[in-house]
C-alpha positions in Angstrom: 4.5 69.1 -46.7 0.9 67.7 -45.7 2.5 64.7 -43.8 4.9 67.1 -41.8 1.8 69.0 -40.8 -0.2 66.0 -39.9 2.7 64.4 -37.8 3.2 67.8 -36.1 -0.5 68.1 -35.2 -0.5 64.5 -33.9 2.6 65.2 -31.7 1.1 68.2 -30.1 -2.3 66.8 -29.7 -1.7 65.3 -26.2 -0.5 68.8 -25.1 -3.9 70.5 -26.2 -5.8 67.8 -24.6 -4.0 68.3 -21.4 -4.4 72.2 -21.7 -8.1 71.9 -22.2 -8.5 69.5 -19.3 -6.5 71.6 -16.9 -8.6 74.7 -17.8 -12.1 72.6 -17.3 -10.5 71.4 -13.8 -9.4 74.9 -12.8 -13.0 76.2 -13.8 -14.7 73.5 -11.6 -12.3 74.2 -8.8 -12.5 78.0 -8.8 -16.3 78.0 -9.4 -17.9 74.8 -7.7 -21.4 74.0 -8.9 -24.1 71.7 -8.6 -24.7 70.4 -12.1 -28.6 69.8 -12.8 -29.6 68.4 -16.2 -32.8 67.4 -17.6 -31.5 64.5 -19.2 -34.7 62.7 -20.6 -38.5 63.2 -20.7 -40.8 60.6 -21.9 -44.6 60.3 -21.9 -46.0 57.5 -19.7 -49.6 56.6 -19.0 -49.7 58.7 -15.9 -48.0 61.7 -17.5 -44.7 62.9 -18.3 -41.5 61.1 -16.8 -38.4 63.2 -16.5 -34.8 62.1 -15.8 -32.6 64.5 -13.9 -28.9 64.1 -13.6 -27.4 65.8 -10.5 -23.6 66.2 -10.0 -22.3 67.7 -6.8 -18.9 69.5 -7.6 -19.0 71.4 -4.3 -16.3 70.4 -1.8 -19.2 69.8 0.8 -21.4 66.9 1.1 -25.1 67.5 0.8 -27.4 65.4 2.8 -30.5 66.5 1.6 -31.4 68.7 -1.6 -35.1 69.6 -2.6 -35.9 71.8 -5.2 -39.3 73.7 -5.6 -40.3 73.5 -9.6 -42.9 75.4 -11.6 -44.2 73.5 -14.8 -45.0 75.7 -17.7 -47.3 74.4 -20.3 -46.9 74.7 -24.2 -48.5 78.3 -24.1 -46.0 79.4 -21.2 -48.8 79.3 -18.6 -48.2 77.9 -15.2 -49.8 74.3 -15.0 -48.2 72.9 -11.8 -46.0 73.3 -8.8 -43.5 70.5 -7.4 -41.0 69.7 -4.8 -38.5 67.1 -5.9 -35.7 65.8 -3.4 -32.5 64.4 -4.5 -31.5 62.8 -1.4 -27.7 62.4 -0.2 -25.2 63.7 -2.6 -21.3 63.4 -1.3 -18.8 65.6 -3.1 -18.1 64.6 -6.4 -21.2 62.3 -6.6 -23.4 61.9 -9.6 -27.0 60.8 -9.3 -29.8 60.0 -11.8 -33.4 60.0 -10.6 -36.8 59.9 -12.3 -39.8 61.8 -11.4 -43.2 61.6 -12.8 -45.0 64.9 -13.7 -48.8 63.7 -13.3 -51.6 64.6 -15.9 -49.5 65.9 -18.5 -47.9 64.5 -21.6 -44.2 65.7 -22.2 -45.5 67.4 -25.5 -47.7 69.9 -23.3 -44.6 71.0 -21.0 -42.6 73.7 -22.5 -40.4 74.4 -19.4 -39.4 73.7 -15.9 -38.4 76.4 -13.7 -36.2 76.0 -10.5 -38.1 78.3 -8.5 -36.2 77.9 -5.2 -34.0 75.5 -3.3 -36.2 74.5 -0.3 -33.9 72.5 1.5 -30.1 71.9 1.2 -28.5 70.4 4.4 -25.0 69.3 4.9 -21.9 70.8 6.5 -21.9 74.3 7.9 -21.1 75.7 4.6 -24.1 74.2 2.9 -27.4 76.2 2.9 -30.2 76.6 0.8 -29.2 80.0 -0.6 -25.5 78.7 -1.5 -27.0 75.5 -3.2 -29.3 77.9 -5.2 -26.5 80.2 -6.2 -24.2 77.0 -7.1 -26.8 75.4 -9.5 -25.9 75.1 -13.1 -28.9 73.7 -15.2 -29.0 72.4 -18.7 -31.4 70.2 -20.6 -31.0 67.4 -23.3 -34.7 67.0 -23.9 -37.2 69.3 -25.6 -38.2 70.6 -22.2 -36.2 73.7 -21.1 -34.9 73.7 -17.6 -34.1 77.1 -16.2 -33.2 79.0 -13.0 
């Protein structure tokens, strides 16, 4: 009986995977986003170096994206304001960029807040407001990334 259940499960596995993939594709298509992930944070001699992964799931090319960030220290107080530019992001493009946050070790930073999208240029459908509304943020590091 167990062998029959295993065989049945193995036979249906491709159907389940196809269904999950189709649902994920539908979600990306119906609600296109700009995915921004704080992928890594490491302390360097000059401060904290963060690696950001950006994916443009919009159907439009972004010619320039600039984010205004607020850095919060370990007590939740504001410690710095920064502007980060990602450069050109064609539709479907993934890019990883590193930024140095001066004068702070990573252990002294609790979170980064995306305060605003100061620049988002591209086709006529692209604007700072649309880019801000399309942001989907996450973090794999000990530092939180929020909107």
